[in-house]
C-alpha positions, 0 to 999 in steps of 0.5 A: 135705867131698864126700859121695857118695850110694851108688847102689843098683842096682835088681835085678829078683827072681830065683828060680822063675818059673811062668806058666800061661795059660787053656788050662793050658799052662805055661811054668817056669824060673829067673832070676837078676836080669835073665836068665830062662830058661823052658821050655815043655811042648813043650821050647821055651826062652824067654829074657828079662829083667826090669827094674825100673821106677821105680814099682816094677813089673817089665817082663818080655820073653821071646823064643824061637828062632822069634822069638815074644815074650811080655811084661808087667808085675808088681806086688805081686799077681803077674805078667800076661803077654800074647803075640802072640796076645792070650792072657794068662799069669799067674804068680808068682816063688818 
């Protein structure tokens, strides 16, 4: 008899995302699984994705209409992103 293992898809966490940098600028929005859409305080839209890695961390990548990028990783404590200028953004998922 042949047995198959059921493959489980590793989905990224969904919900409300909120990030803030040292100068109190914020980016927030909703995400469902791999697709996330954020809005900053100036009205720019950031589209991105979240991919779960092998070691149970999640890698985030965001891009706006002007081509600016923000990327980072999360662990069990929170999410840390870094933009092109070297600014750190810390956040969480509700």
